[in-house]
N, C-alpha and C positions, 0 to 999 in steps of 0.2 A: 523514545527514539534516540536519545542521546547515545546509547550504547553502540548501535550500528554505525551511526554517522560520525560521532566524535571519537569514541574509544576504538572502534575497528577501522575507521576511515573509509567506510563504504560510500559509494556515490549514488547508489539507488537500492531500494528494497522492493521486492516483488512478492506477490501473494496470489495463489490460485485458490479461488473460493468456489465451492459448489454453486451452480446457478440457482438452485432452489433455496439457498441459505441467505435470505434477505437480511437477517440481523447482522451477519458478518459483512455483507456488502455495505450496509449503512454505516457500520463501524469504520470501515476503511475509507468511505467517502468523507465521513466526518473529520477524519484526521488528514485529509488532503490527498489521499491516493486517487489516481485517475484510472478509469477503465481503459485498458490497453488492448483488449481483444478477448476472444472466446476460444477456449481449448475444447475441441469436440471430443466427446467420449473419454474424458480425462480421469474421472473418478468412477471406477467400476461401470463404465459405459455411460456415465452421466456427464453432461457438459459442465465446464468450469469457466468462471470469469477471471481473467488475469488483470490484476491491479498492480500499479507501480507508483512509487513515490521517489522523486529525485531529491538529492540533498539540497539543490538550489531552491526547490519548492518548499522544503521543510525549513530552510533558513528564513523564509518569509512568513511562515505559518504562525498564527496567533497561539497555537498550542505549543510552540517551541519557547519555553521559558528561558532558554539560554541564548536567544538571538540578541544581537545588538540592535538597539533602537535608534 
């Protein structure tokens, strides 16, 4: 996550994950993403879950090896 937050200067990252893709959802939860909503009929008529991660949350994450302690 260094690239979007540090190198590009992004304040947030968003991901739309097919609702049936539990593995991708778990991956995003594990890295601190929050479920922010559901996009109805987003992927070929299938619902998607919208996940977001704010830089301020990433700064506190144990997965952020660049954070200051």
